[in-house]
N, C-alpha and C positions, 0 to 999 in steps of 0.2 A: 486787562480785559475790562471792557465796559459792562454795565449791568445787562444781564440777559433775562428775557422774559420766557420762562420755561413753561411748556405745555405738556401735560401728561397724556400718555397713550389712552385711547378709548377703551383699551383692554385692562386698564388698571383696576385694582381692587377697591377703588373708591377714595374719597377725600381722606387725607391723613395717612394713607397706606404708604409703607416704605418698600413696596414691591412693584415699582413702576418704572417704565422707560419714559424719559422726558426728552423733549426736543426744543431747541431754540434757534432762531435765526440770528446770525451775527452780522458783522460788517460786510458789505458787498454781498457776495454769493456764498458766504460761509454758513454752514449748518453745524450745530453742536448737539451731541447726544450724551446722556448720562443716566445712570441708575439712581433712583431716589435714595436708596440705602447707602450709596457711596458717592455723594454729590461733588466731591473734590476731584474725581476722576472723570475727565471730559474728553470725548472723542470728537475731533473736528474734521470735517470734510467739506466738499462743495455740493451744491444742489444736484448737479448732474450725476455725480457718483452716488449720492444718497438715493436718488431716484432709481438708478440701475440696481443698487443693492436691494431696495424694497421690492422692485419688480422680480428680482431673482428669488427672493424669499417667497413671494406669492406664487411663483411658478414651481416651487419645490426644489430649486437647484441646490439647496443646502440641507435637505432632509436627511441625507446620509450622515450628517455630522451630529444628529441628535438621536 
């Protein structure tokens, strides 16, 4: 995998925090997600699926899981 430029969530606890969700764009339409406290575990999807997931989270579709 080539070098990814990770962006932290705006909800992160600040610079240097290890309690963050990070996102990076990959080759083509790929999007990569990881937690800053476990950076070797990366979830990869495409932009359309990530968008659908984020919209579902915002709409409360997964609230019953927490």
